[in-house]
N, C-alpha and C positions, 0 to 999 in steps of 0.2 A: 504494500500500500504506500502511495506517495505521501511523504511527510510535508504537508502544506502549513506554512506559518505566515501570518499577517502581523507585521511589527508596526505598531503605532509609535513613531519616534518623536522625541522632542527636538531633534535636529535633522537638517537635510543631509542627504548623501552627497558630499562634495569632496574636494581634495584635502580638507582639514578633518582627518579621521579621528573618530572618538570611539567610545566603548562599543556602540552598536555595530559600526562597520567592521571592527575587528572580530567580534563574536560571530556575526553573520558569515563573514568570509571563512572562518574556521569551521563553522557548522556545515556549510556547503561543501567544503573540502573533505570533511570527514564522512558525510552521508550523501552518496550519489543519488538517492531518491528524493532528497529534500528540495523544496521550492520555497522561495521567500518573496513576499510582496512587502516592500519597505515603504510605508506611508509617511510622507514628510509633513511638516506643519503646512497648513494651507497658505497659499498666496493671499495677501490682504491688500487689494488695490486701494481701498478707501484710506487705510492707515498709511500706506506708502505716499499717497497724494498729500495727506496732511503733513507728512514729514518733509515734503518738498521733492520727493523722488518721483520718477516716472512710474505710474502704476502699471501693473501687468497681471494677467490672469495666470492661474496655475498651469503647469506643463502637462497635466493629465497623466496618463499611463505610459511609461517608457520602459523598454528593456535595457538593463544595465549590463548583464552578463548571462551566461548560461544558467538558467534556473533562478535568476534574480531580476526582479522588476522594482521600479519605484513608481509611486503615485503621488502627485502633488495636486490636491483639489484647490478650489477657489472659494474663499470666504467673501461672499458678496456684500454683506452688511455687518456692522458691529453687533455684538450680542445685545447691547442695550436697545437696539432698534428692532432686531429680529431675534426674539426669544427662542426660536426654533433653529438657530444657526447650527448648534452641535448635532441636532437630530438630522438636519439636511446633510451635513458633512458625513455623518455615519451612514446614511443611505447611499451616498456617492461612493464611499469606501467599500461597502458591501457589493455594490454593482461592479466595481473594478475587480474585486476578488472573483466574482462570478464569471467575468469575462475571461479570466485565466483558468476557469474550471475548478476554482477553489470553492467548493460548496460546503465543506465542513472543516475549515482550518483551525489551528490553534491560534488564539489571539495572544500576542506578546505586547502588553500595554506598558509603554514607557512614558507616554504623555497622559497626565490625568484626565484630559478632555476625552480620552478614549473610553471613558465610562459610558458615553452615549453609544459607542459601537457595541460594547458588551451588552447593554440593555436592548439594542435594536436587533441583534443577531442571535443572542443566546449561545454563541460559540464558546467552547471551553477556553478559559483565559487565565493568564498569570499576570500579576502586576509587578513590574521591574522598577524599583524605586532607586534612582541615582542621585536625587537631590531632595532635600526637605523644603519644598517651596512654601509650606505653611509657616515657616519661621523667617522667610525672606521678606524684604521690604516691598509690599504691594499695596494697592488700594483696597479699601474695605470690600468693594464689589468683587475684585479679583480673589481676595482671600476667601470670601464667602463661597464663590464658585469652586475654588480649589478644594475647600474643605468638604463641600457637598460631593464633588466627584470622587475624592479619595475615600470618603466614608462608603460610597457605593462600591468602589473597587475592592476595598478591604473586606466587604461583606459578601461580594459575589464572585470574586476570583478564586479559583481552586487553590492556587499557591501564590506566595509573595516572595520575590527575590529582592535582596538589598545588597548594596555594594560596600557598606561600612558597618562596623559594630554599633555606631551611634544610631543608624537607621534600624538596625536589628532590634534595638531596645525600644525605639519610639513607634515602630510599626507592628509590633506584636499584637495579634488579635485572633480572629476566628480561623484564618487560613494559616497553614504551616509557613514559616519564614525560613528561607535559605540564604545564607550569606555567601555571595560570590563576588569577591573583590575584583578590581581591575587587574590588568597584567601588562605584559610587554613582550614584543618579539625580540628576545634576548640576542639572538644571532645577528639580526639586522642592526641593532644598536651597538653591538660590540665590534662589528666589522669596521675597520678604518675607512673613513669617508674623506673626500677632499674638502679643503676649507672653502666655504661659500664665499663668492667674490664680493658680496655686499656686506660682509662683516668688517667692522673697522680694523685698522692696523693696530690700534692701541689695544691693550688687554681688555677683554669684555666681561662685564657682569651681566648675564643674560637671563631673561625670564621667558619661558615658553608657556603659552597658553592663552586663553581668552581673557582680555581685560574687561572685567564685568563688575559693576558697582556692588554686587552682592558679596564678592569675595576679595576684590583687589583694593589694596590700600594705596590710593593715588598719592596722597601727601607723603607717605613713607617712601615711595619710589622717588619722588622729587627730592626729598632730603638725602636719599642715597646717591642720586646723581650729583648733587652738590658736594657730597663728602668724597666722592672718588675723582672729582675733577682734578686733572693733572696727573692722576695715577692710571686711569682707564676710562671706559665709557659704558654706560648702562644701555642695554639693547633689549627691545621687546619683540619677540617673534610670535605673532598670533593676531587674531582679529580684535579690534577695539569696539566694544558694544556698550551702549547705554551711558557713555560719558558725555558730558556737556562739551560744546566747543571750547569753553573757557578752560576746562580741565585738560583737554587735549593740547591746547596752546601752552598751558602751564607745564606740561610734561616736556614738550619740545623746547620751551624756553629754558628749562633746567638742564638741557643737554641730553635728554633721553632720545634715543634713535628708535622710532617706531617703524619696523620693517613690514608690519602687516602679516596676514596669513601666508604660510608657505605650505606646499603640498606635503602630504604625510611622508612620502619617500625621501624628501630632502631634509627632514627634521634631524636625523642623527648627525649630519655634518655640522649643524649649528651647535648642538650640544657638545660634541666632541672637541670643538675648537674654542669653546668658551673658557675663560680663566676661572670663573666661578658661576654657579647656577643659583638663581634667586627664587625665593618663595615669599614675596611681600604681601601675604594674605592677611585680611582682617581676622581677628579672633572673636567669633560670635557663634550663636547657635546654628546658623546656616553652614558655616565652614566646618563646624563639628560634625555635620552629617555627611561630609564629602569623603570620598576616597580618591584623591587626585591621581590621575593617570601619570602626571609628571613625577610622582613619587617613585614609580617603577622605571620610567624612562631615565630619570636622573641617576638612579642607582645603577642602571644597566651600563651607562657610558662611563661611570666611575669618576666623574669630575667632582671637585669640592662643591658643597651646597651650603648656603646660608638661608635659614628659614625662620619665620616666626613660629611660635609654639602652637601649630595647628595640627589637626588630625592628618595622619599620613607621614608626618615628620617629627612630631613632638616626642614620640617614643624612642627616637634615635638617641636621646640623652641617657636612656636606660639600657642601651645595647652596645655592641662593639662596633657599630657603624661610625667609624671615626671620620668618614668623609663628610658627615652632616654636622653643621654647627647650628644649634637652635638657641635663639636669643629673642628677648622681647623687642618691641618696636623702638624703644629708646636707645638700645645698643645695636640695633640692626645696621644702620649706615656705617658705623665705625667697624663693625665686624666684616662687612663687605670690603671696605677700604683696605683693611689688613690682609684679607684673603687675596685681593688683587696685588697688593704690594709684595706679598710673599712669592708671587709668580711673575714678577716683572721680567725675569730673565727668560721666560718661556714656559710652555706647558710641561707639567710633570707627568709621569706615567699614570694611567688610569688606576684607580683603586681596585683592589680585588673584588670580584663580583660576589655578593652574598649568595649563599646557597638557597635561600628561601624565596627568591624572586619568582612570583607566579608568572606563567606564560599565558598568552591568549589561547593557545591550543588547549592547554589544561583547563582554563576557565570555560572554554566553549564545551568541553566534555561535561562539565558540571551543569551548564545550562541545558545541554541536550538531555540530560537525565531528568531535569525538571520538566522540560517540554513533553517528554515521554509520559511522565506521571500525569500531567495535566490532560493529555490526550485520552487517557483511559476513561471509560465511562464512570461517572460518579457512582459511588456505592450507595449513597443515600440522597434523597431529594433535598435540594437546597431551598 
């Protein structure tokens, strides 16, 4: 029997790979019968027009690879105008699956708005929680909707998967909870890569990841850039989201080089050739729920790391992982400056790879086991 999966993702399938892309790729590689429909967040032309961008409709159903499709619907109106927006999107998603002959797939719900698809289809589902949006800074209307959707998912999904111990504690409920952390393709990150041509000549203190107001400490990075001036340069590799134009200008005025997103296959080169890797994250309830992928990618390349005491890095103080320095925000800029100064003569050899770094192939096997359990008929009516 073909293993059909419909994944309702929080992010699009693009060149900036995240957890979903890695897990899906490994699942398809391991199971020649599997087929996946990757459902992206809907295009929102009204929202784009309000932000001053050119509005566009969703791309619809597209084939990405053998046994892999993506579907980008269109959100025609804001939820406050059309209260049935999520129901309409759920109907369109079900139709896209049916076009592929997926009549009884497993639903893999990463986006809480996918509660509408669970309700509309009755397909067996798992809820994959990668961020605790209930403790993020959102409007009252958004939080009310998120809370309603999550309560439905926790009550109606057959299993719950979480990526961090913090989420395992906060999402425990009726459904079994399985902890499946993020991982890394160790061989690809360990294999020497050429130095990217757009990295500065000066020693670099580099942050890899999305600059997002829920987790990224903009003021701390500005202070760090000022502290390392004359010693090196702070570089950010990744998309910049949700910052105001004033914040972006402030980062650049402080000497921060914003390179923007880079394709997933180019990332190891940036990490390997950095003098020190940065984690200038806010310490709050939201970041406590995270399992940063960069925690595994940073460890795989073996470069020195300076981090605030956040989940994924904080425990390094209690282990033998001497490549990681964990300090509070007040001491962070100076710790970065010292780390760069220590390497002014060139890059040192990468640190020894810890034996416990999880791989995406291994994590995909754990997810496949959950999908198999979800697919089995329920033993008792819900």
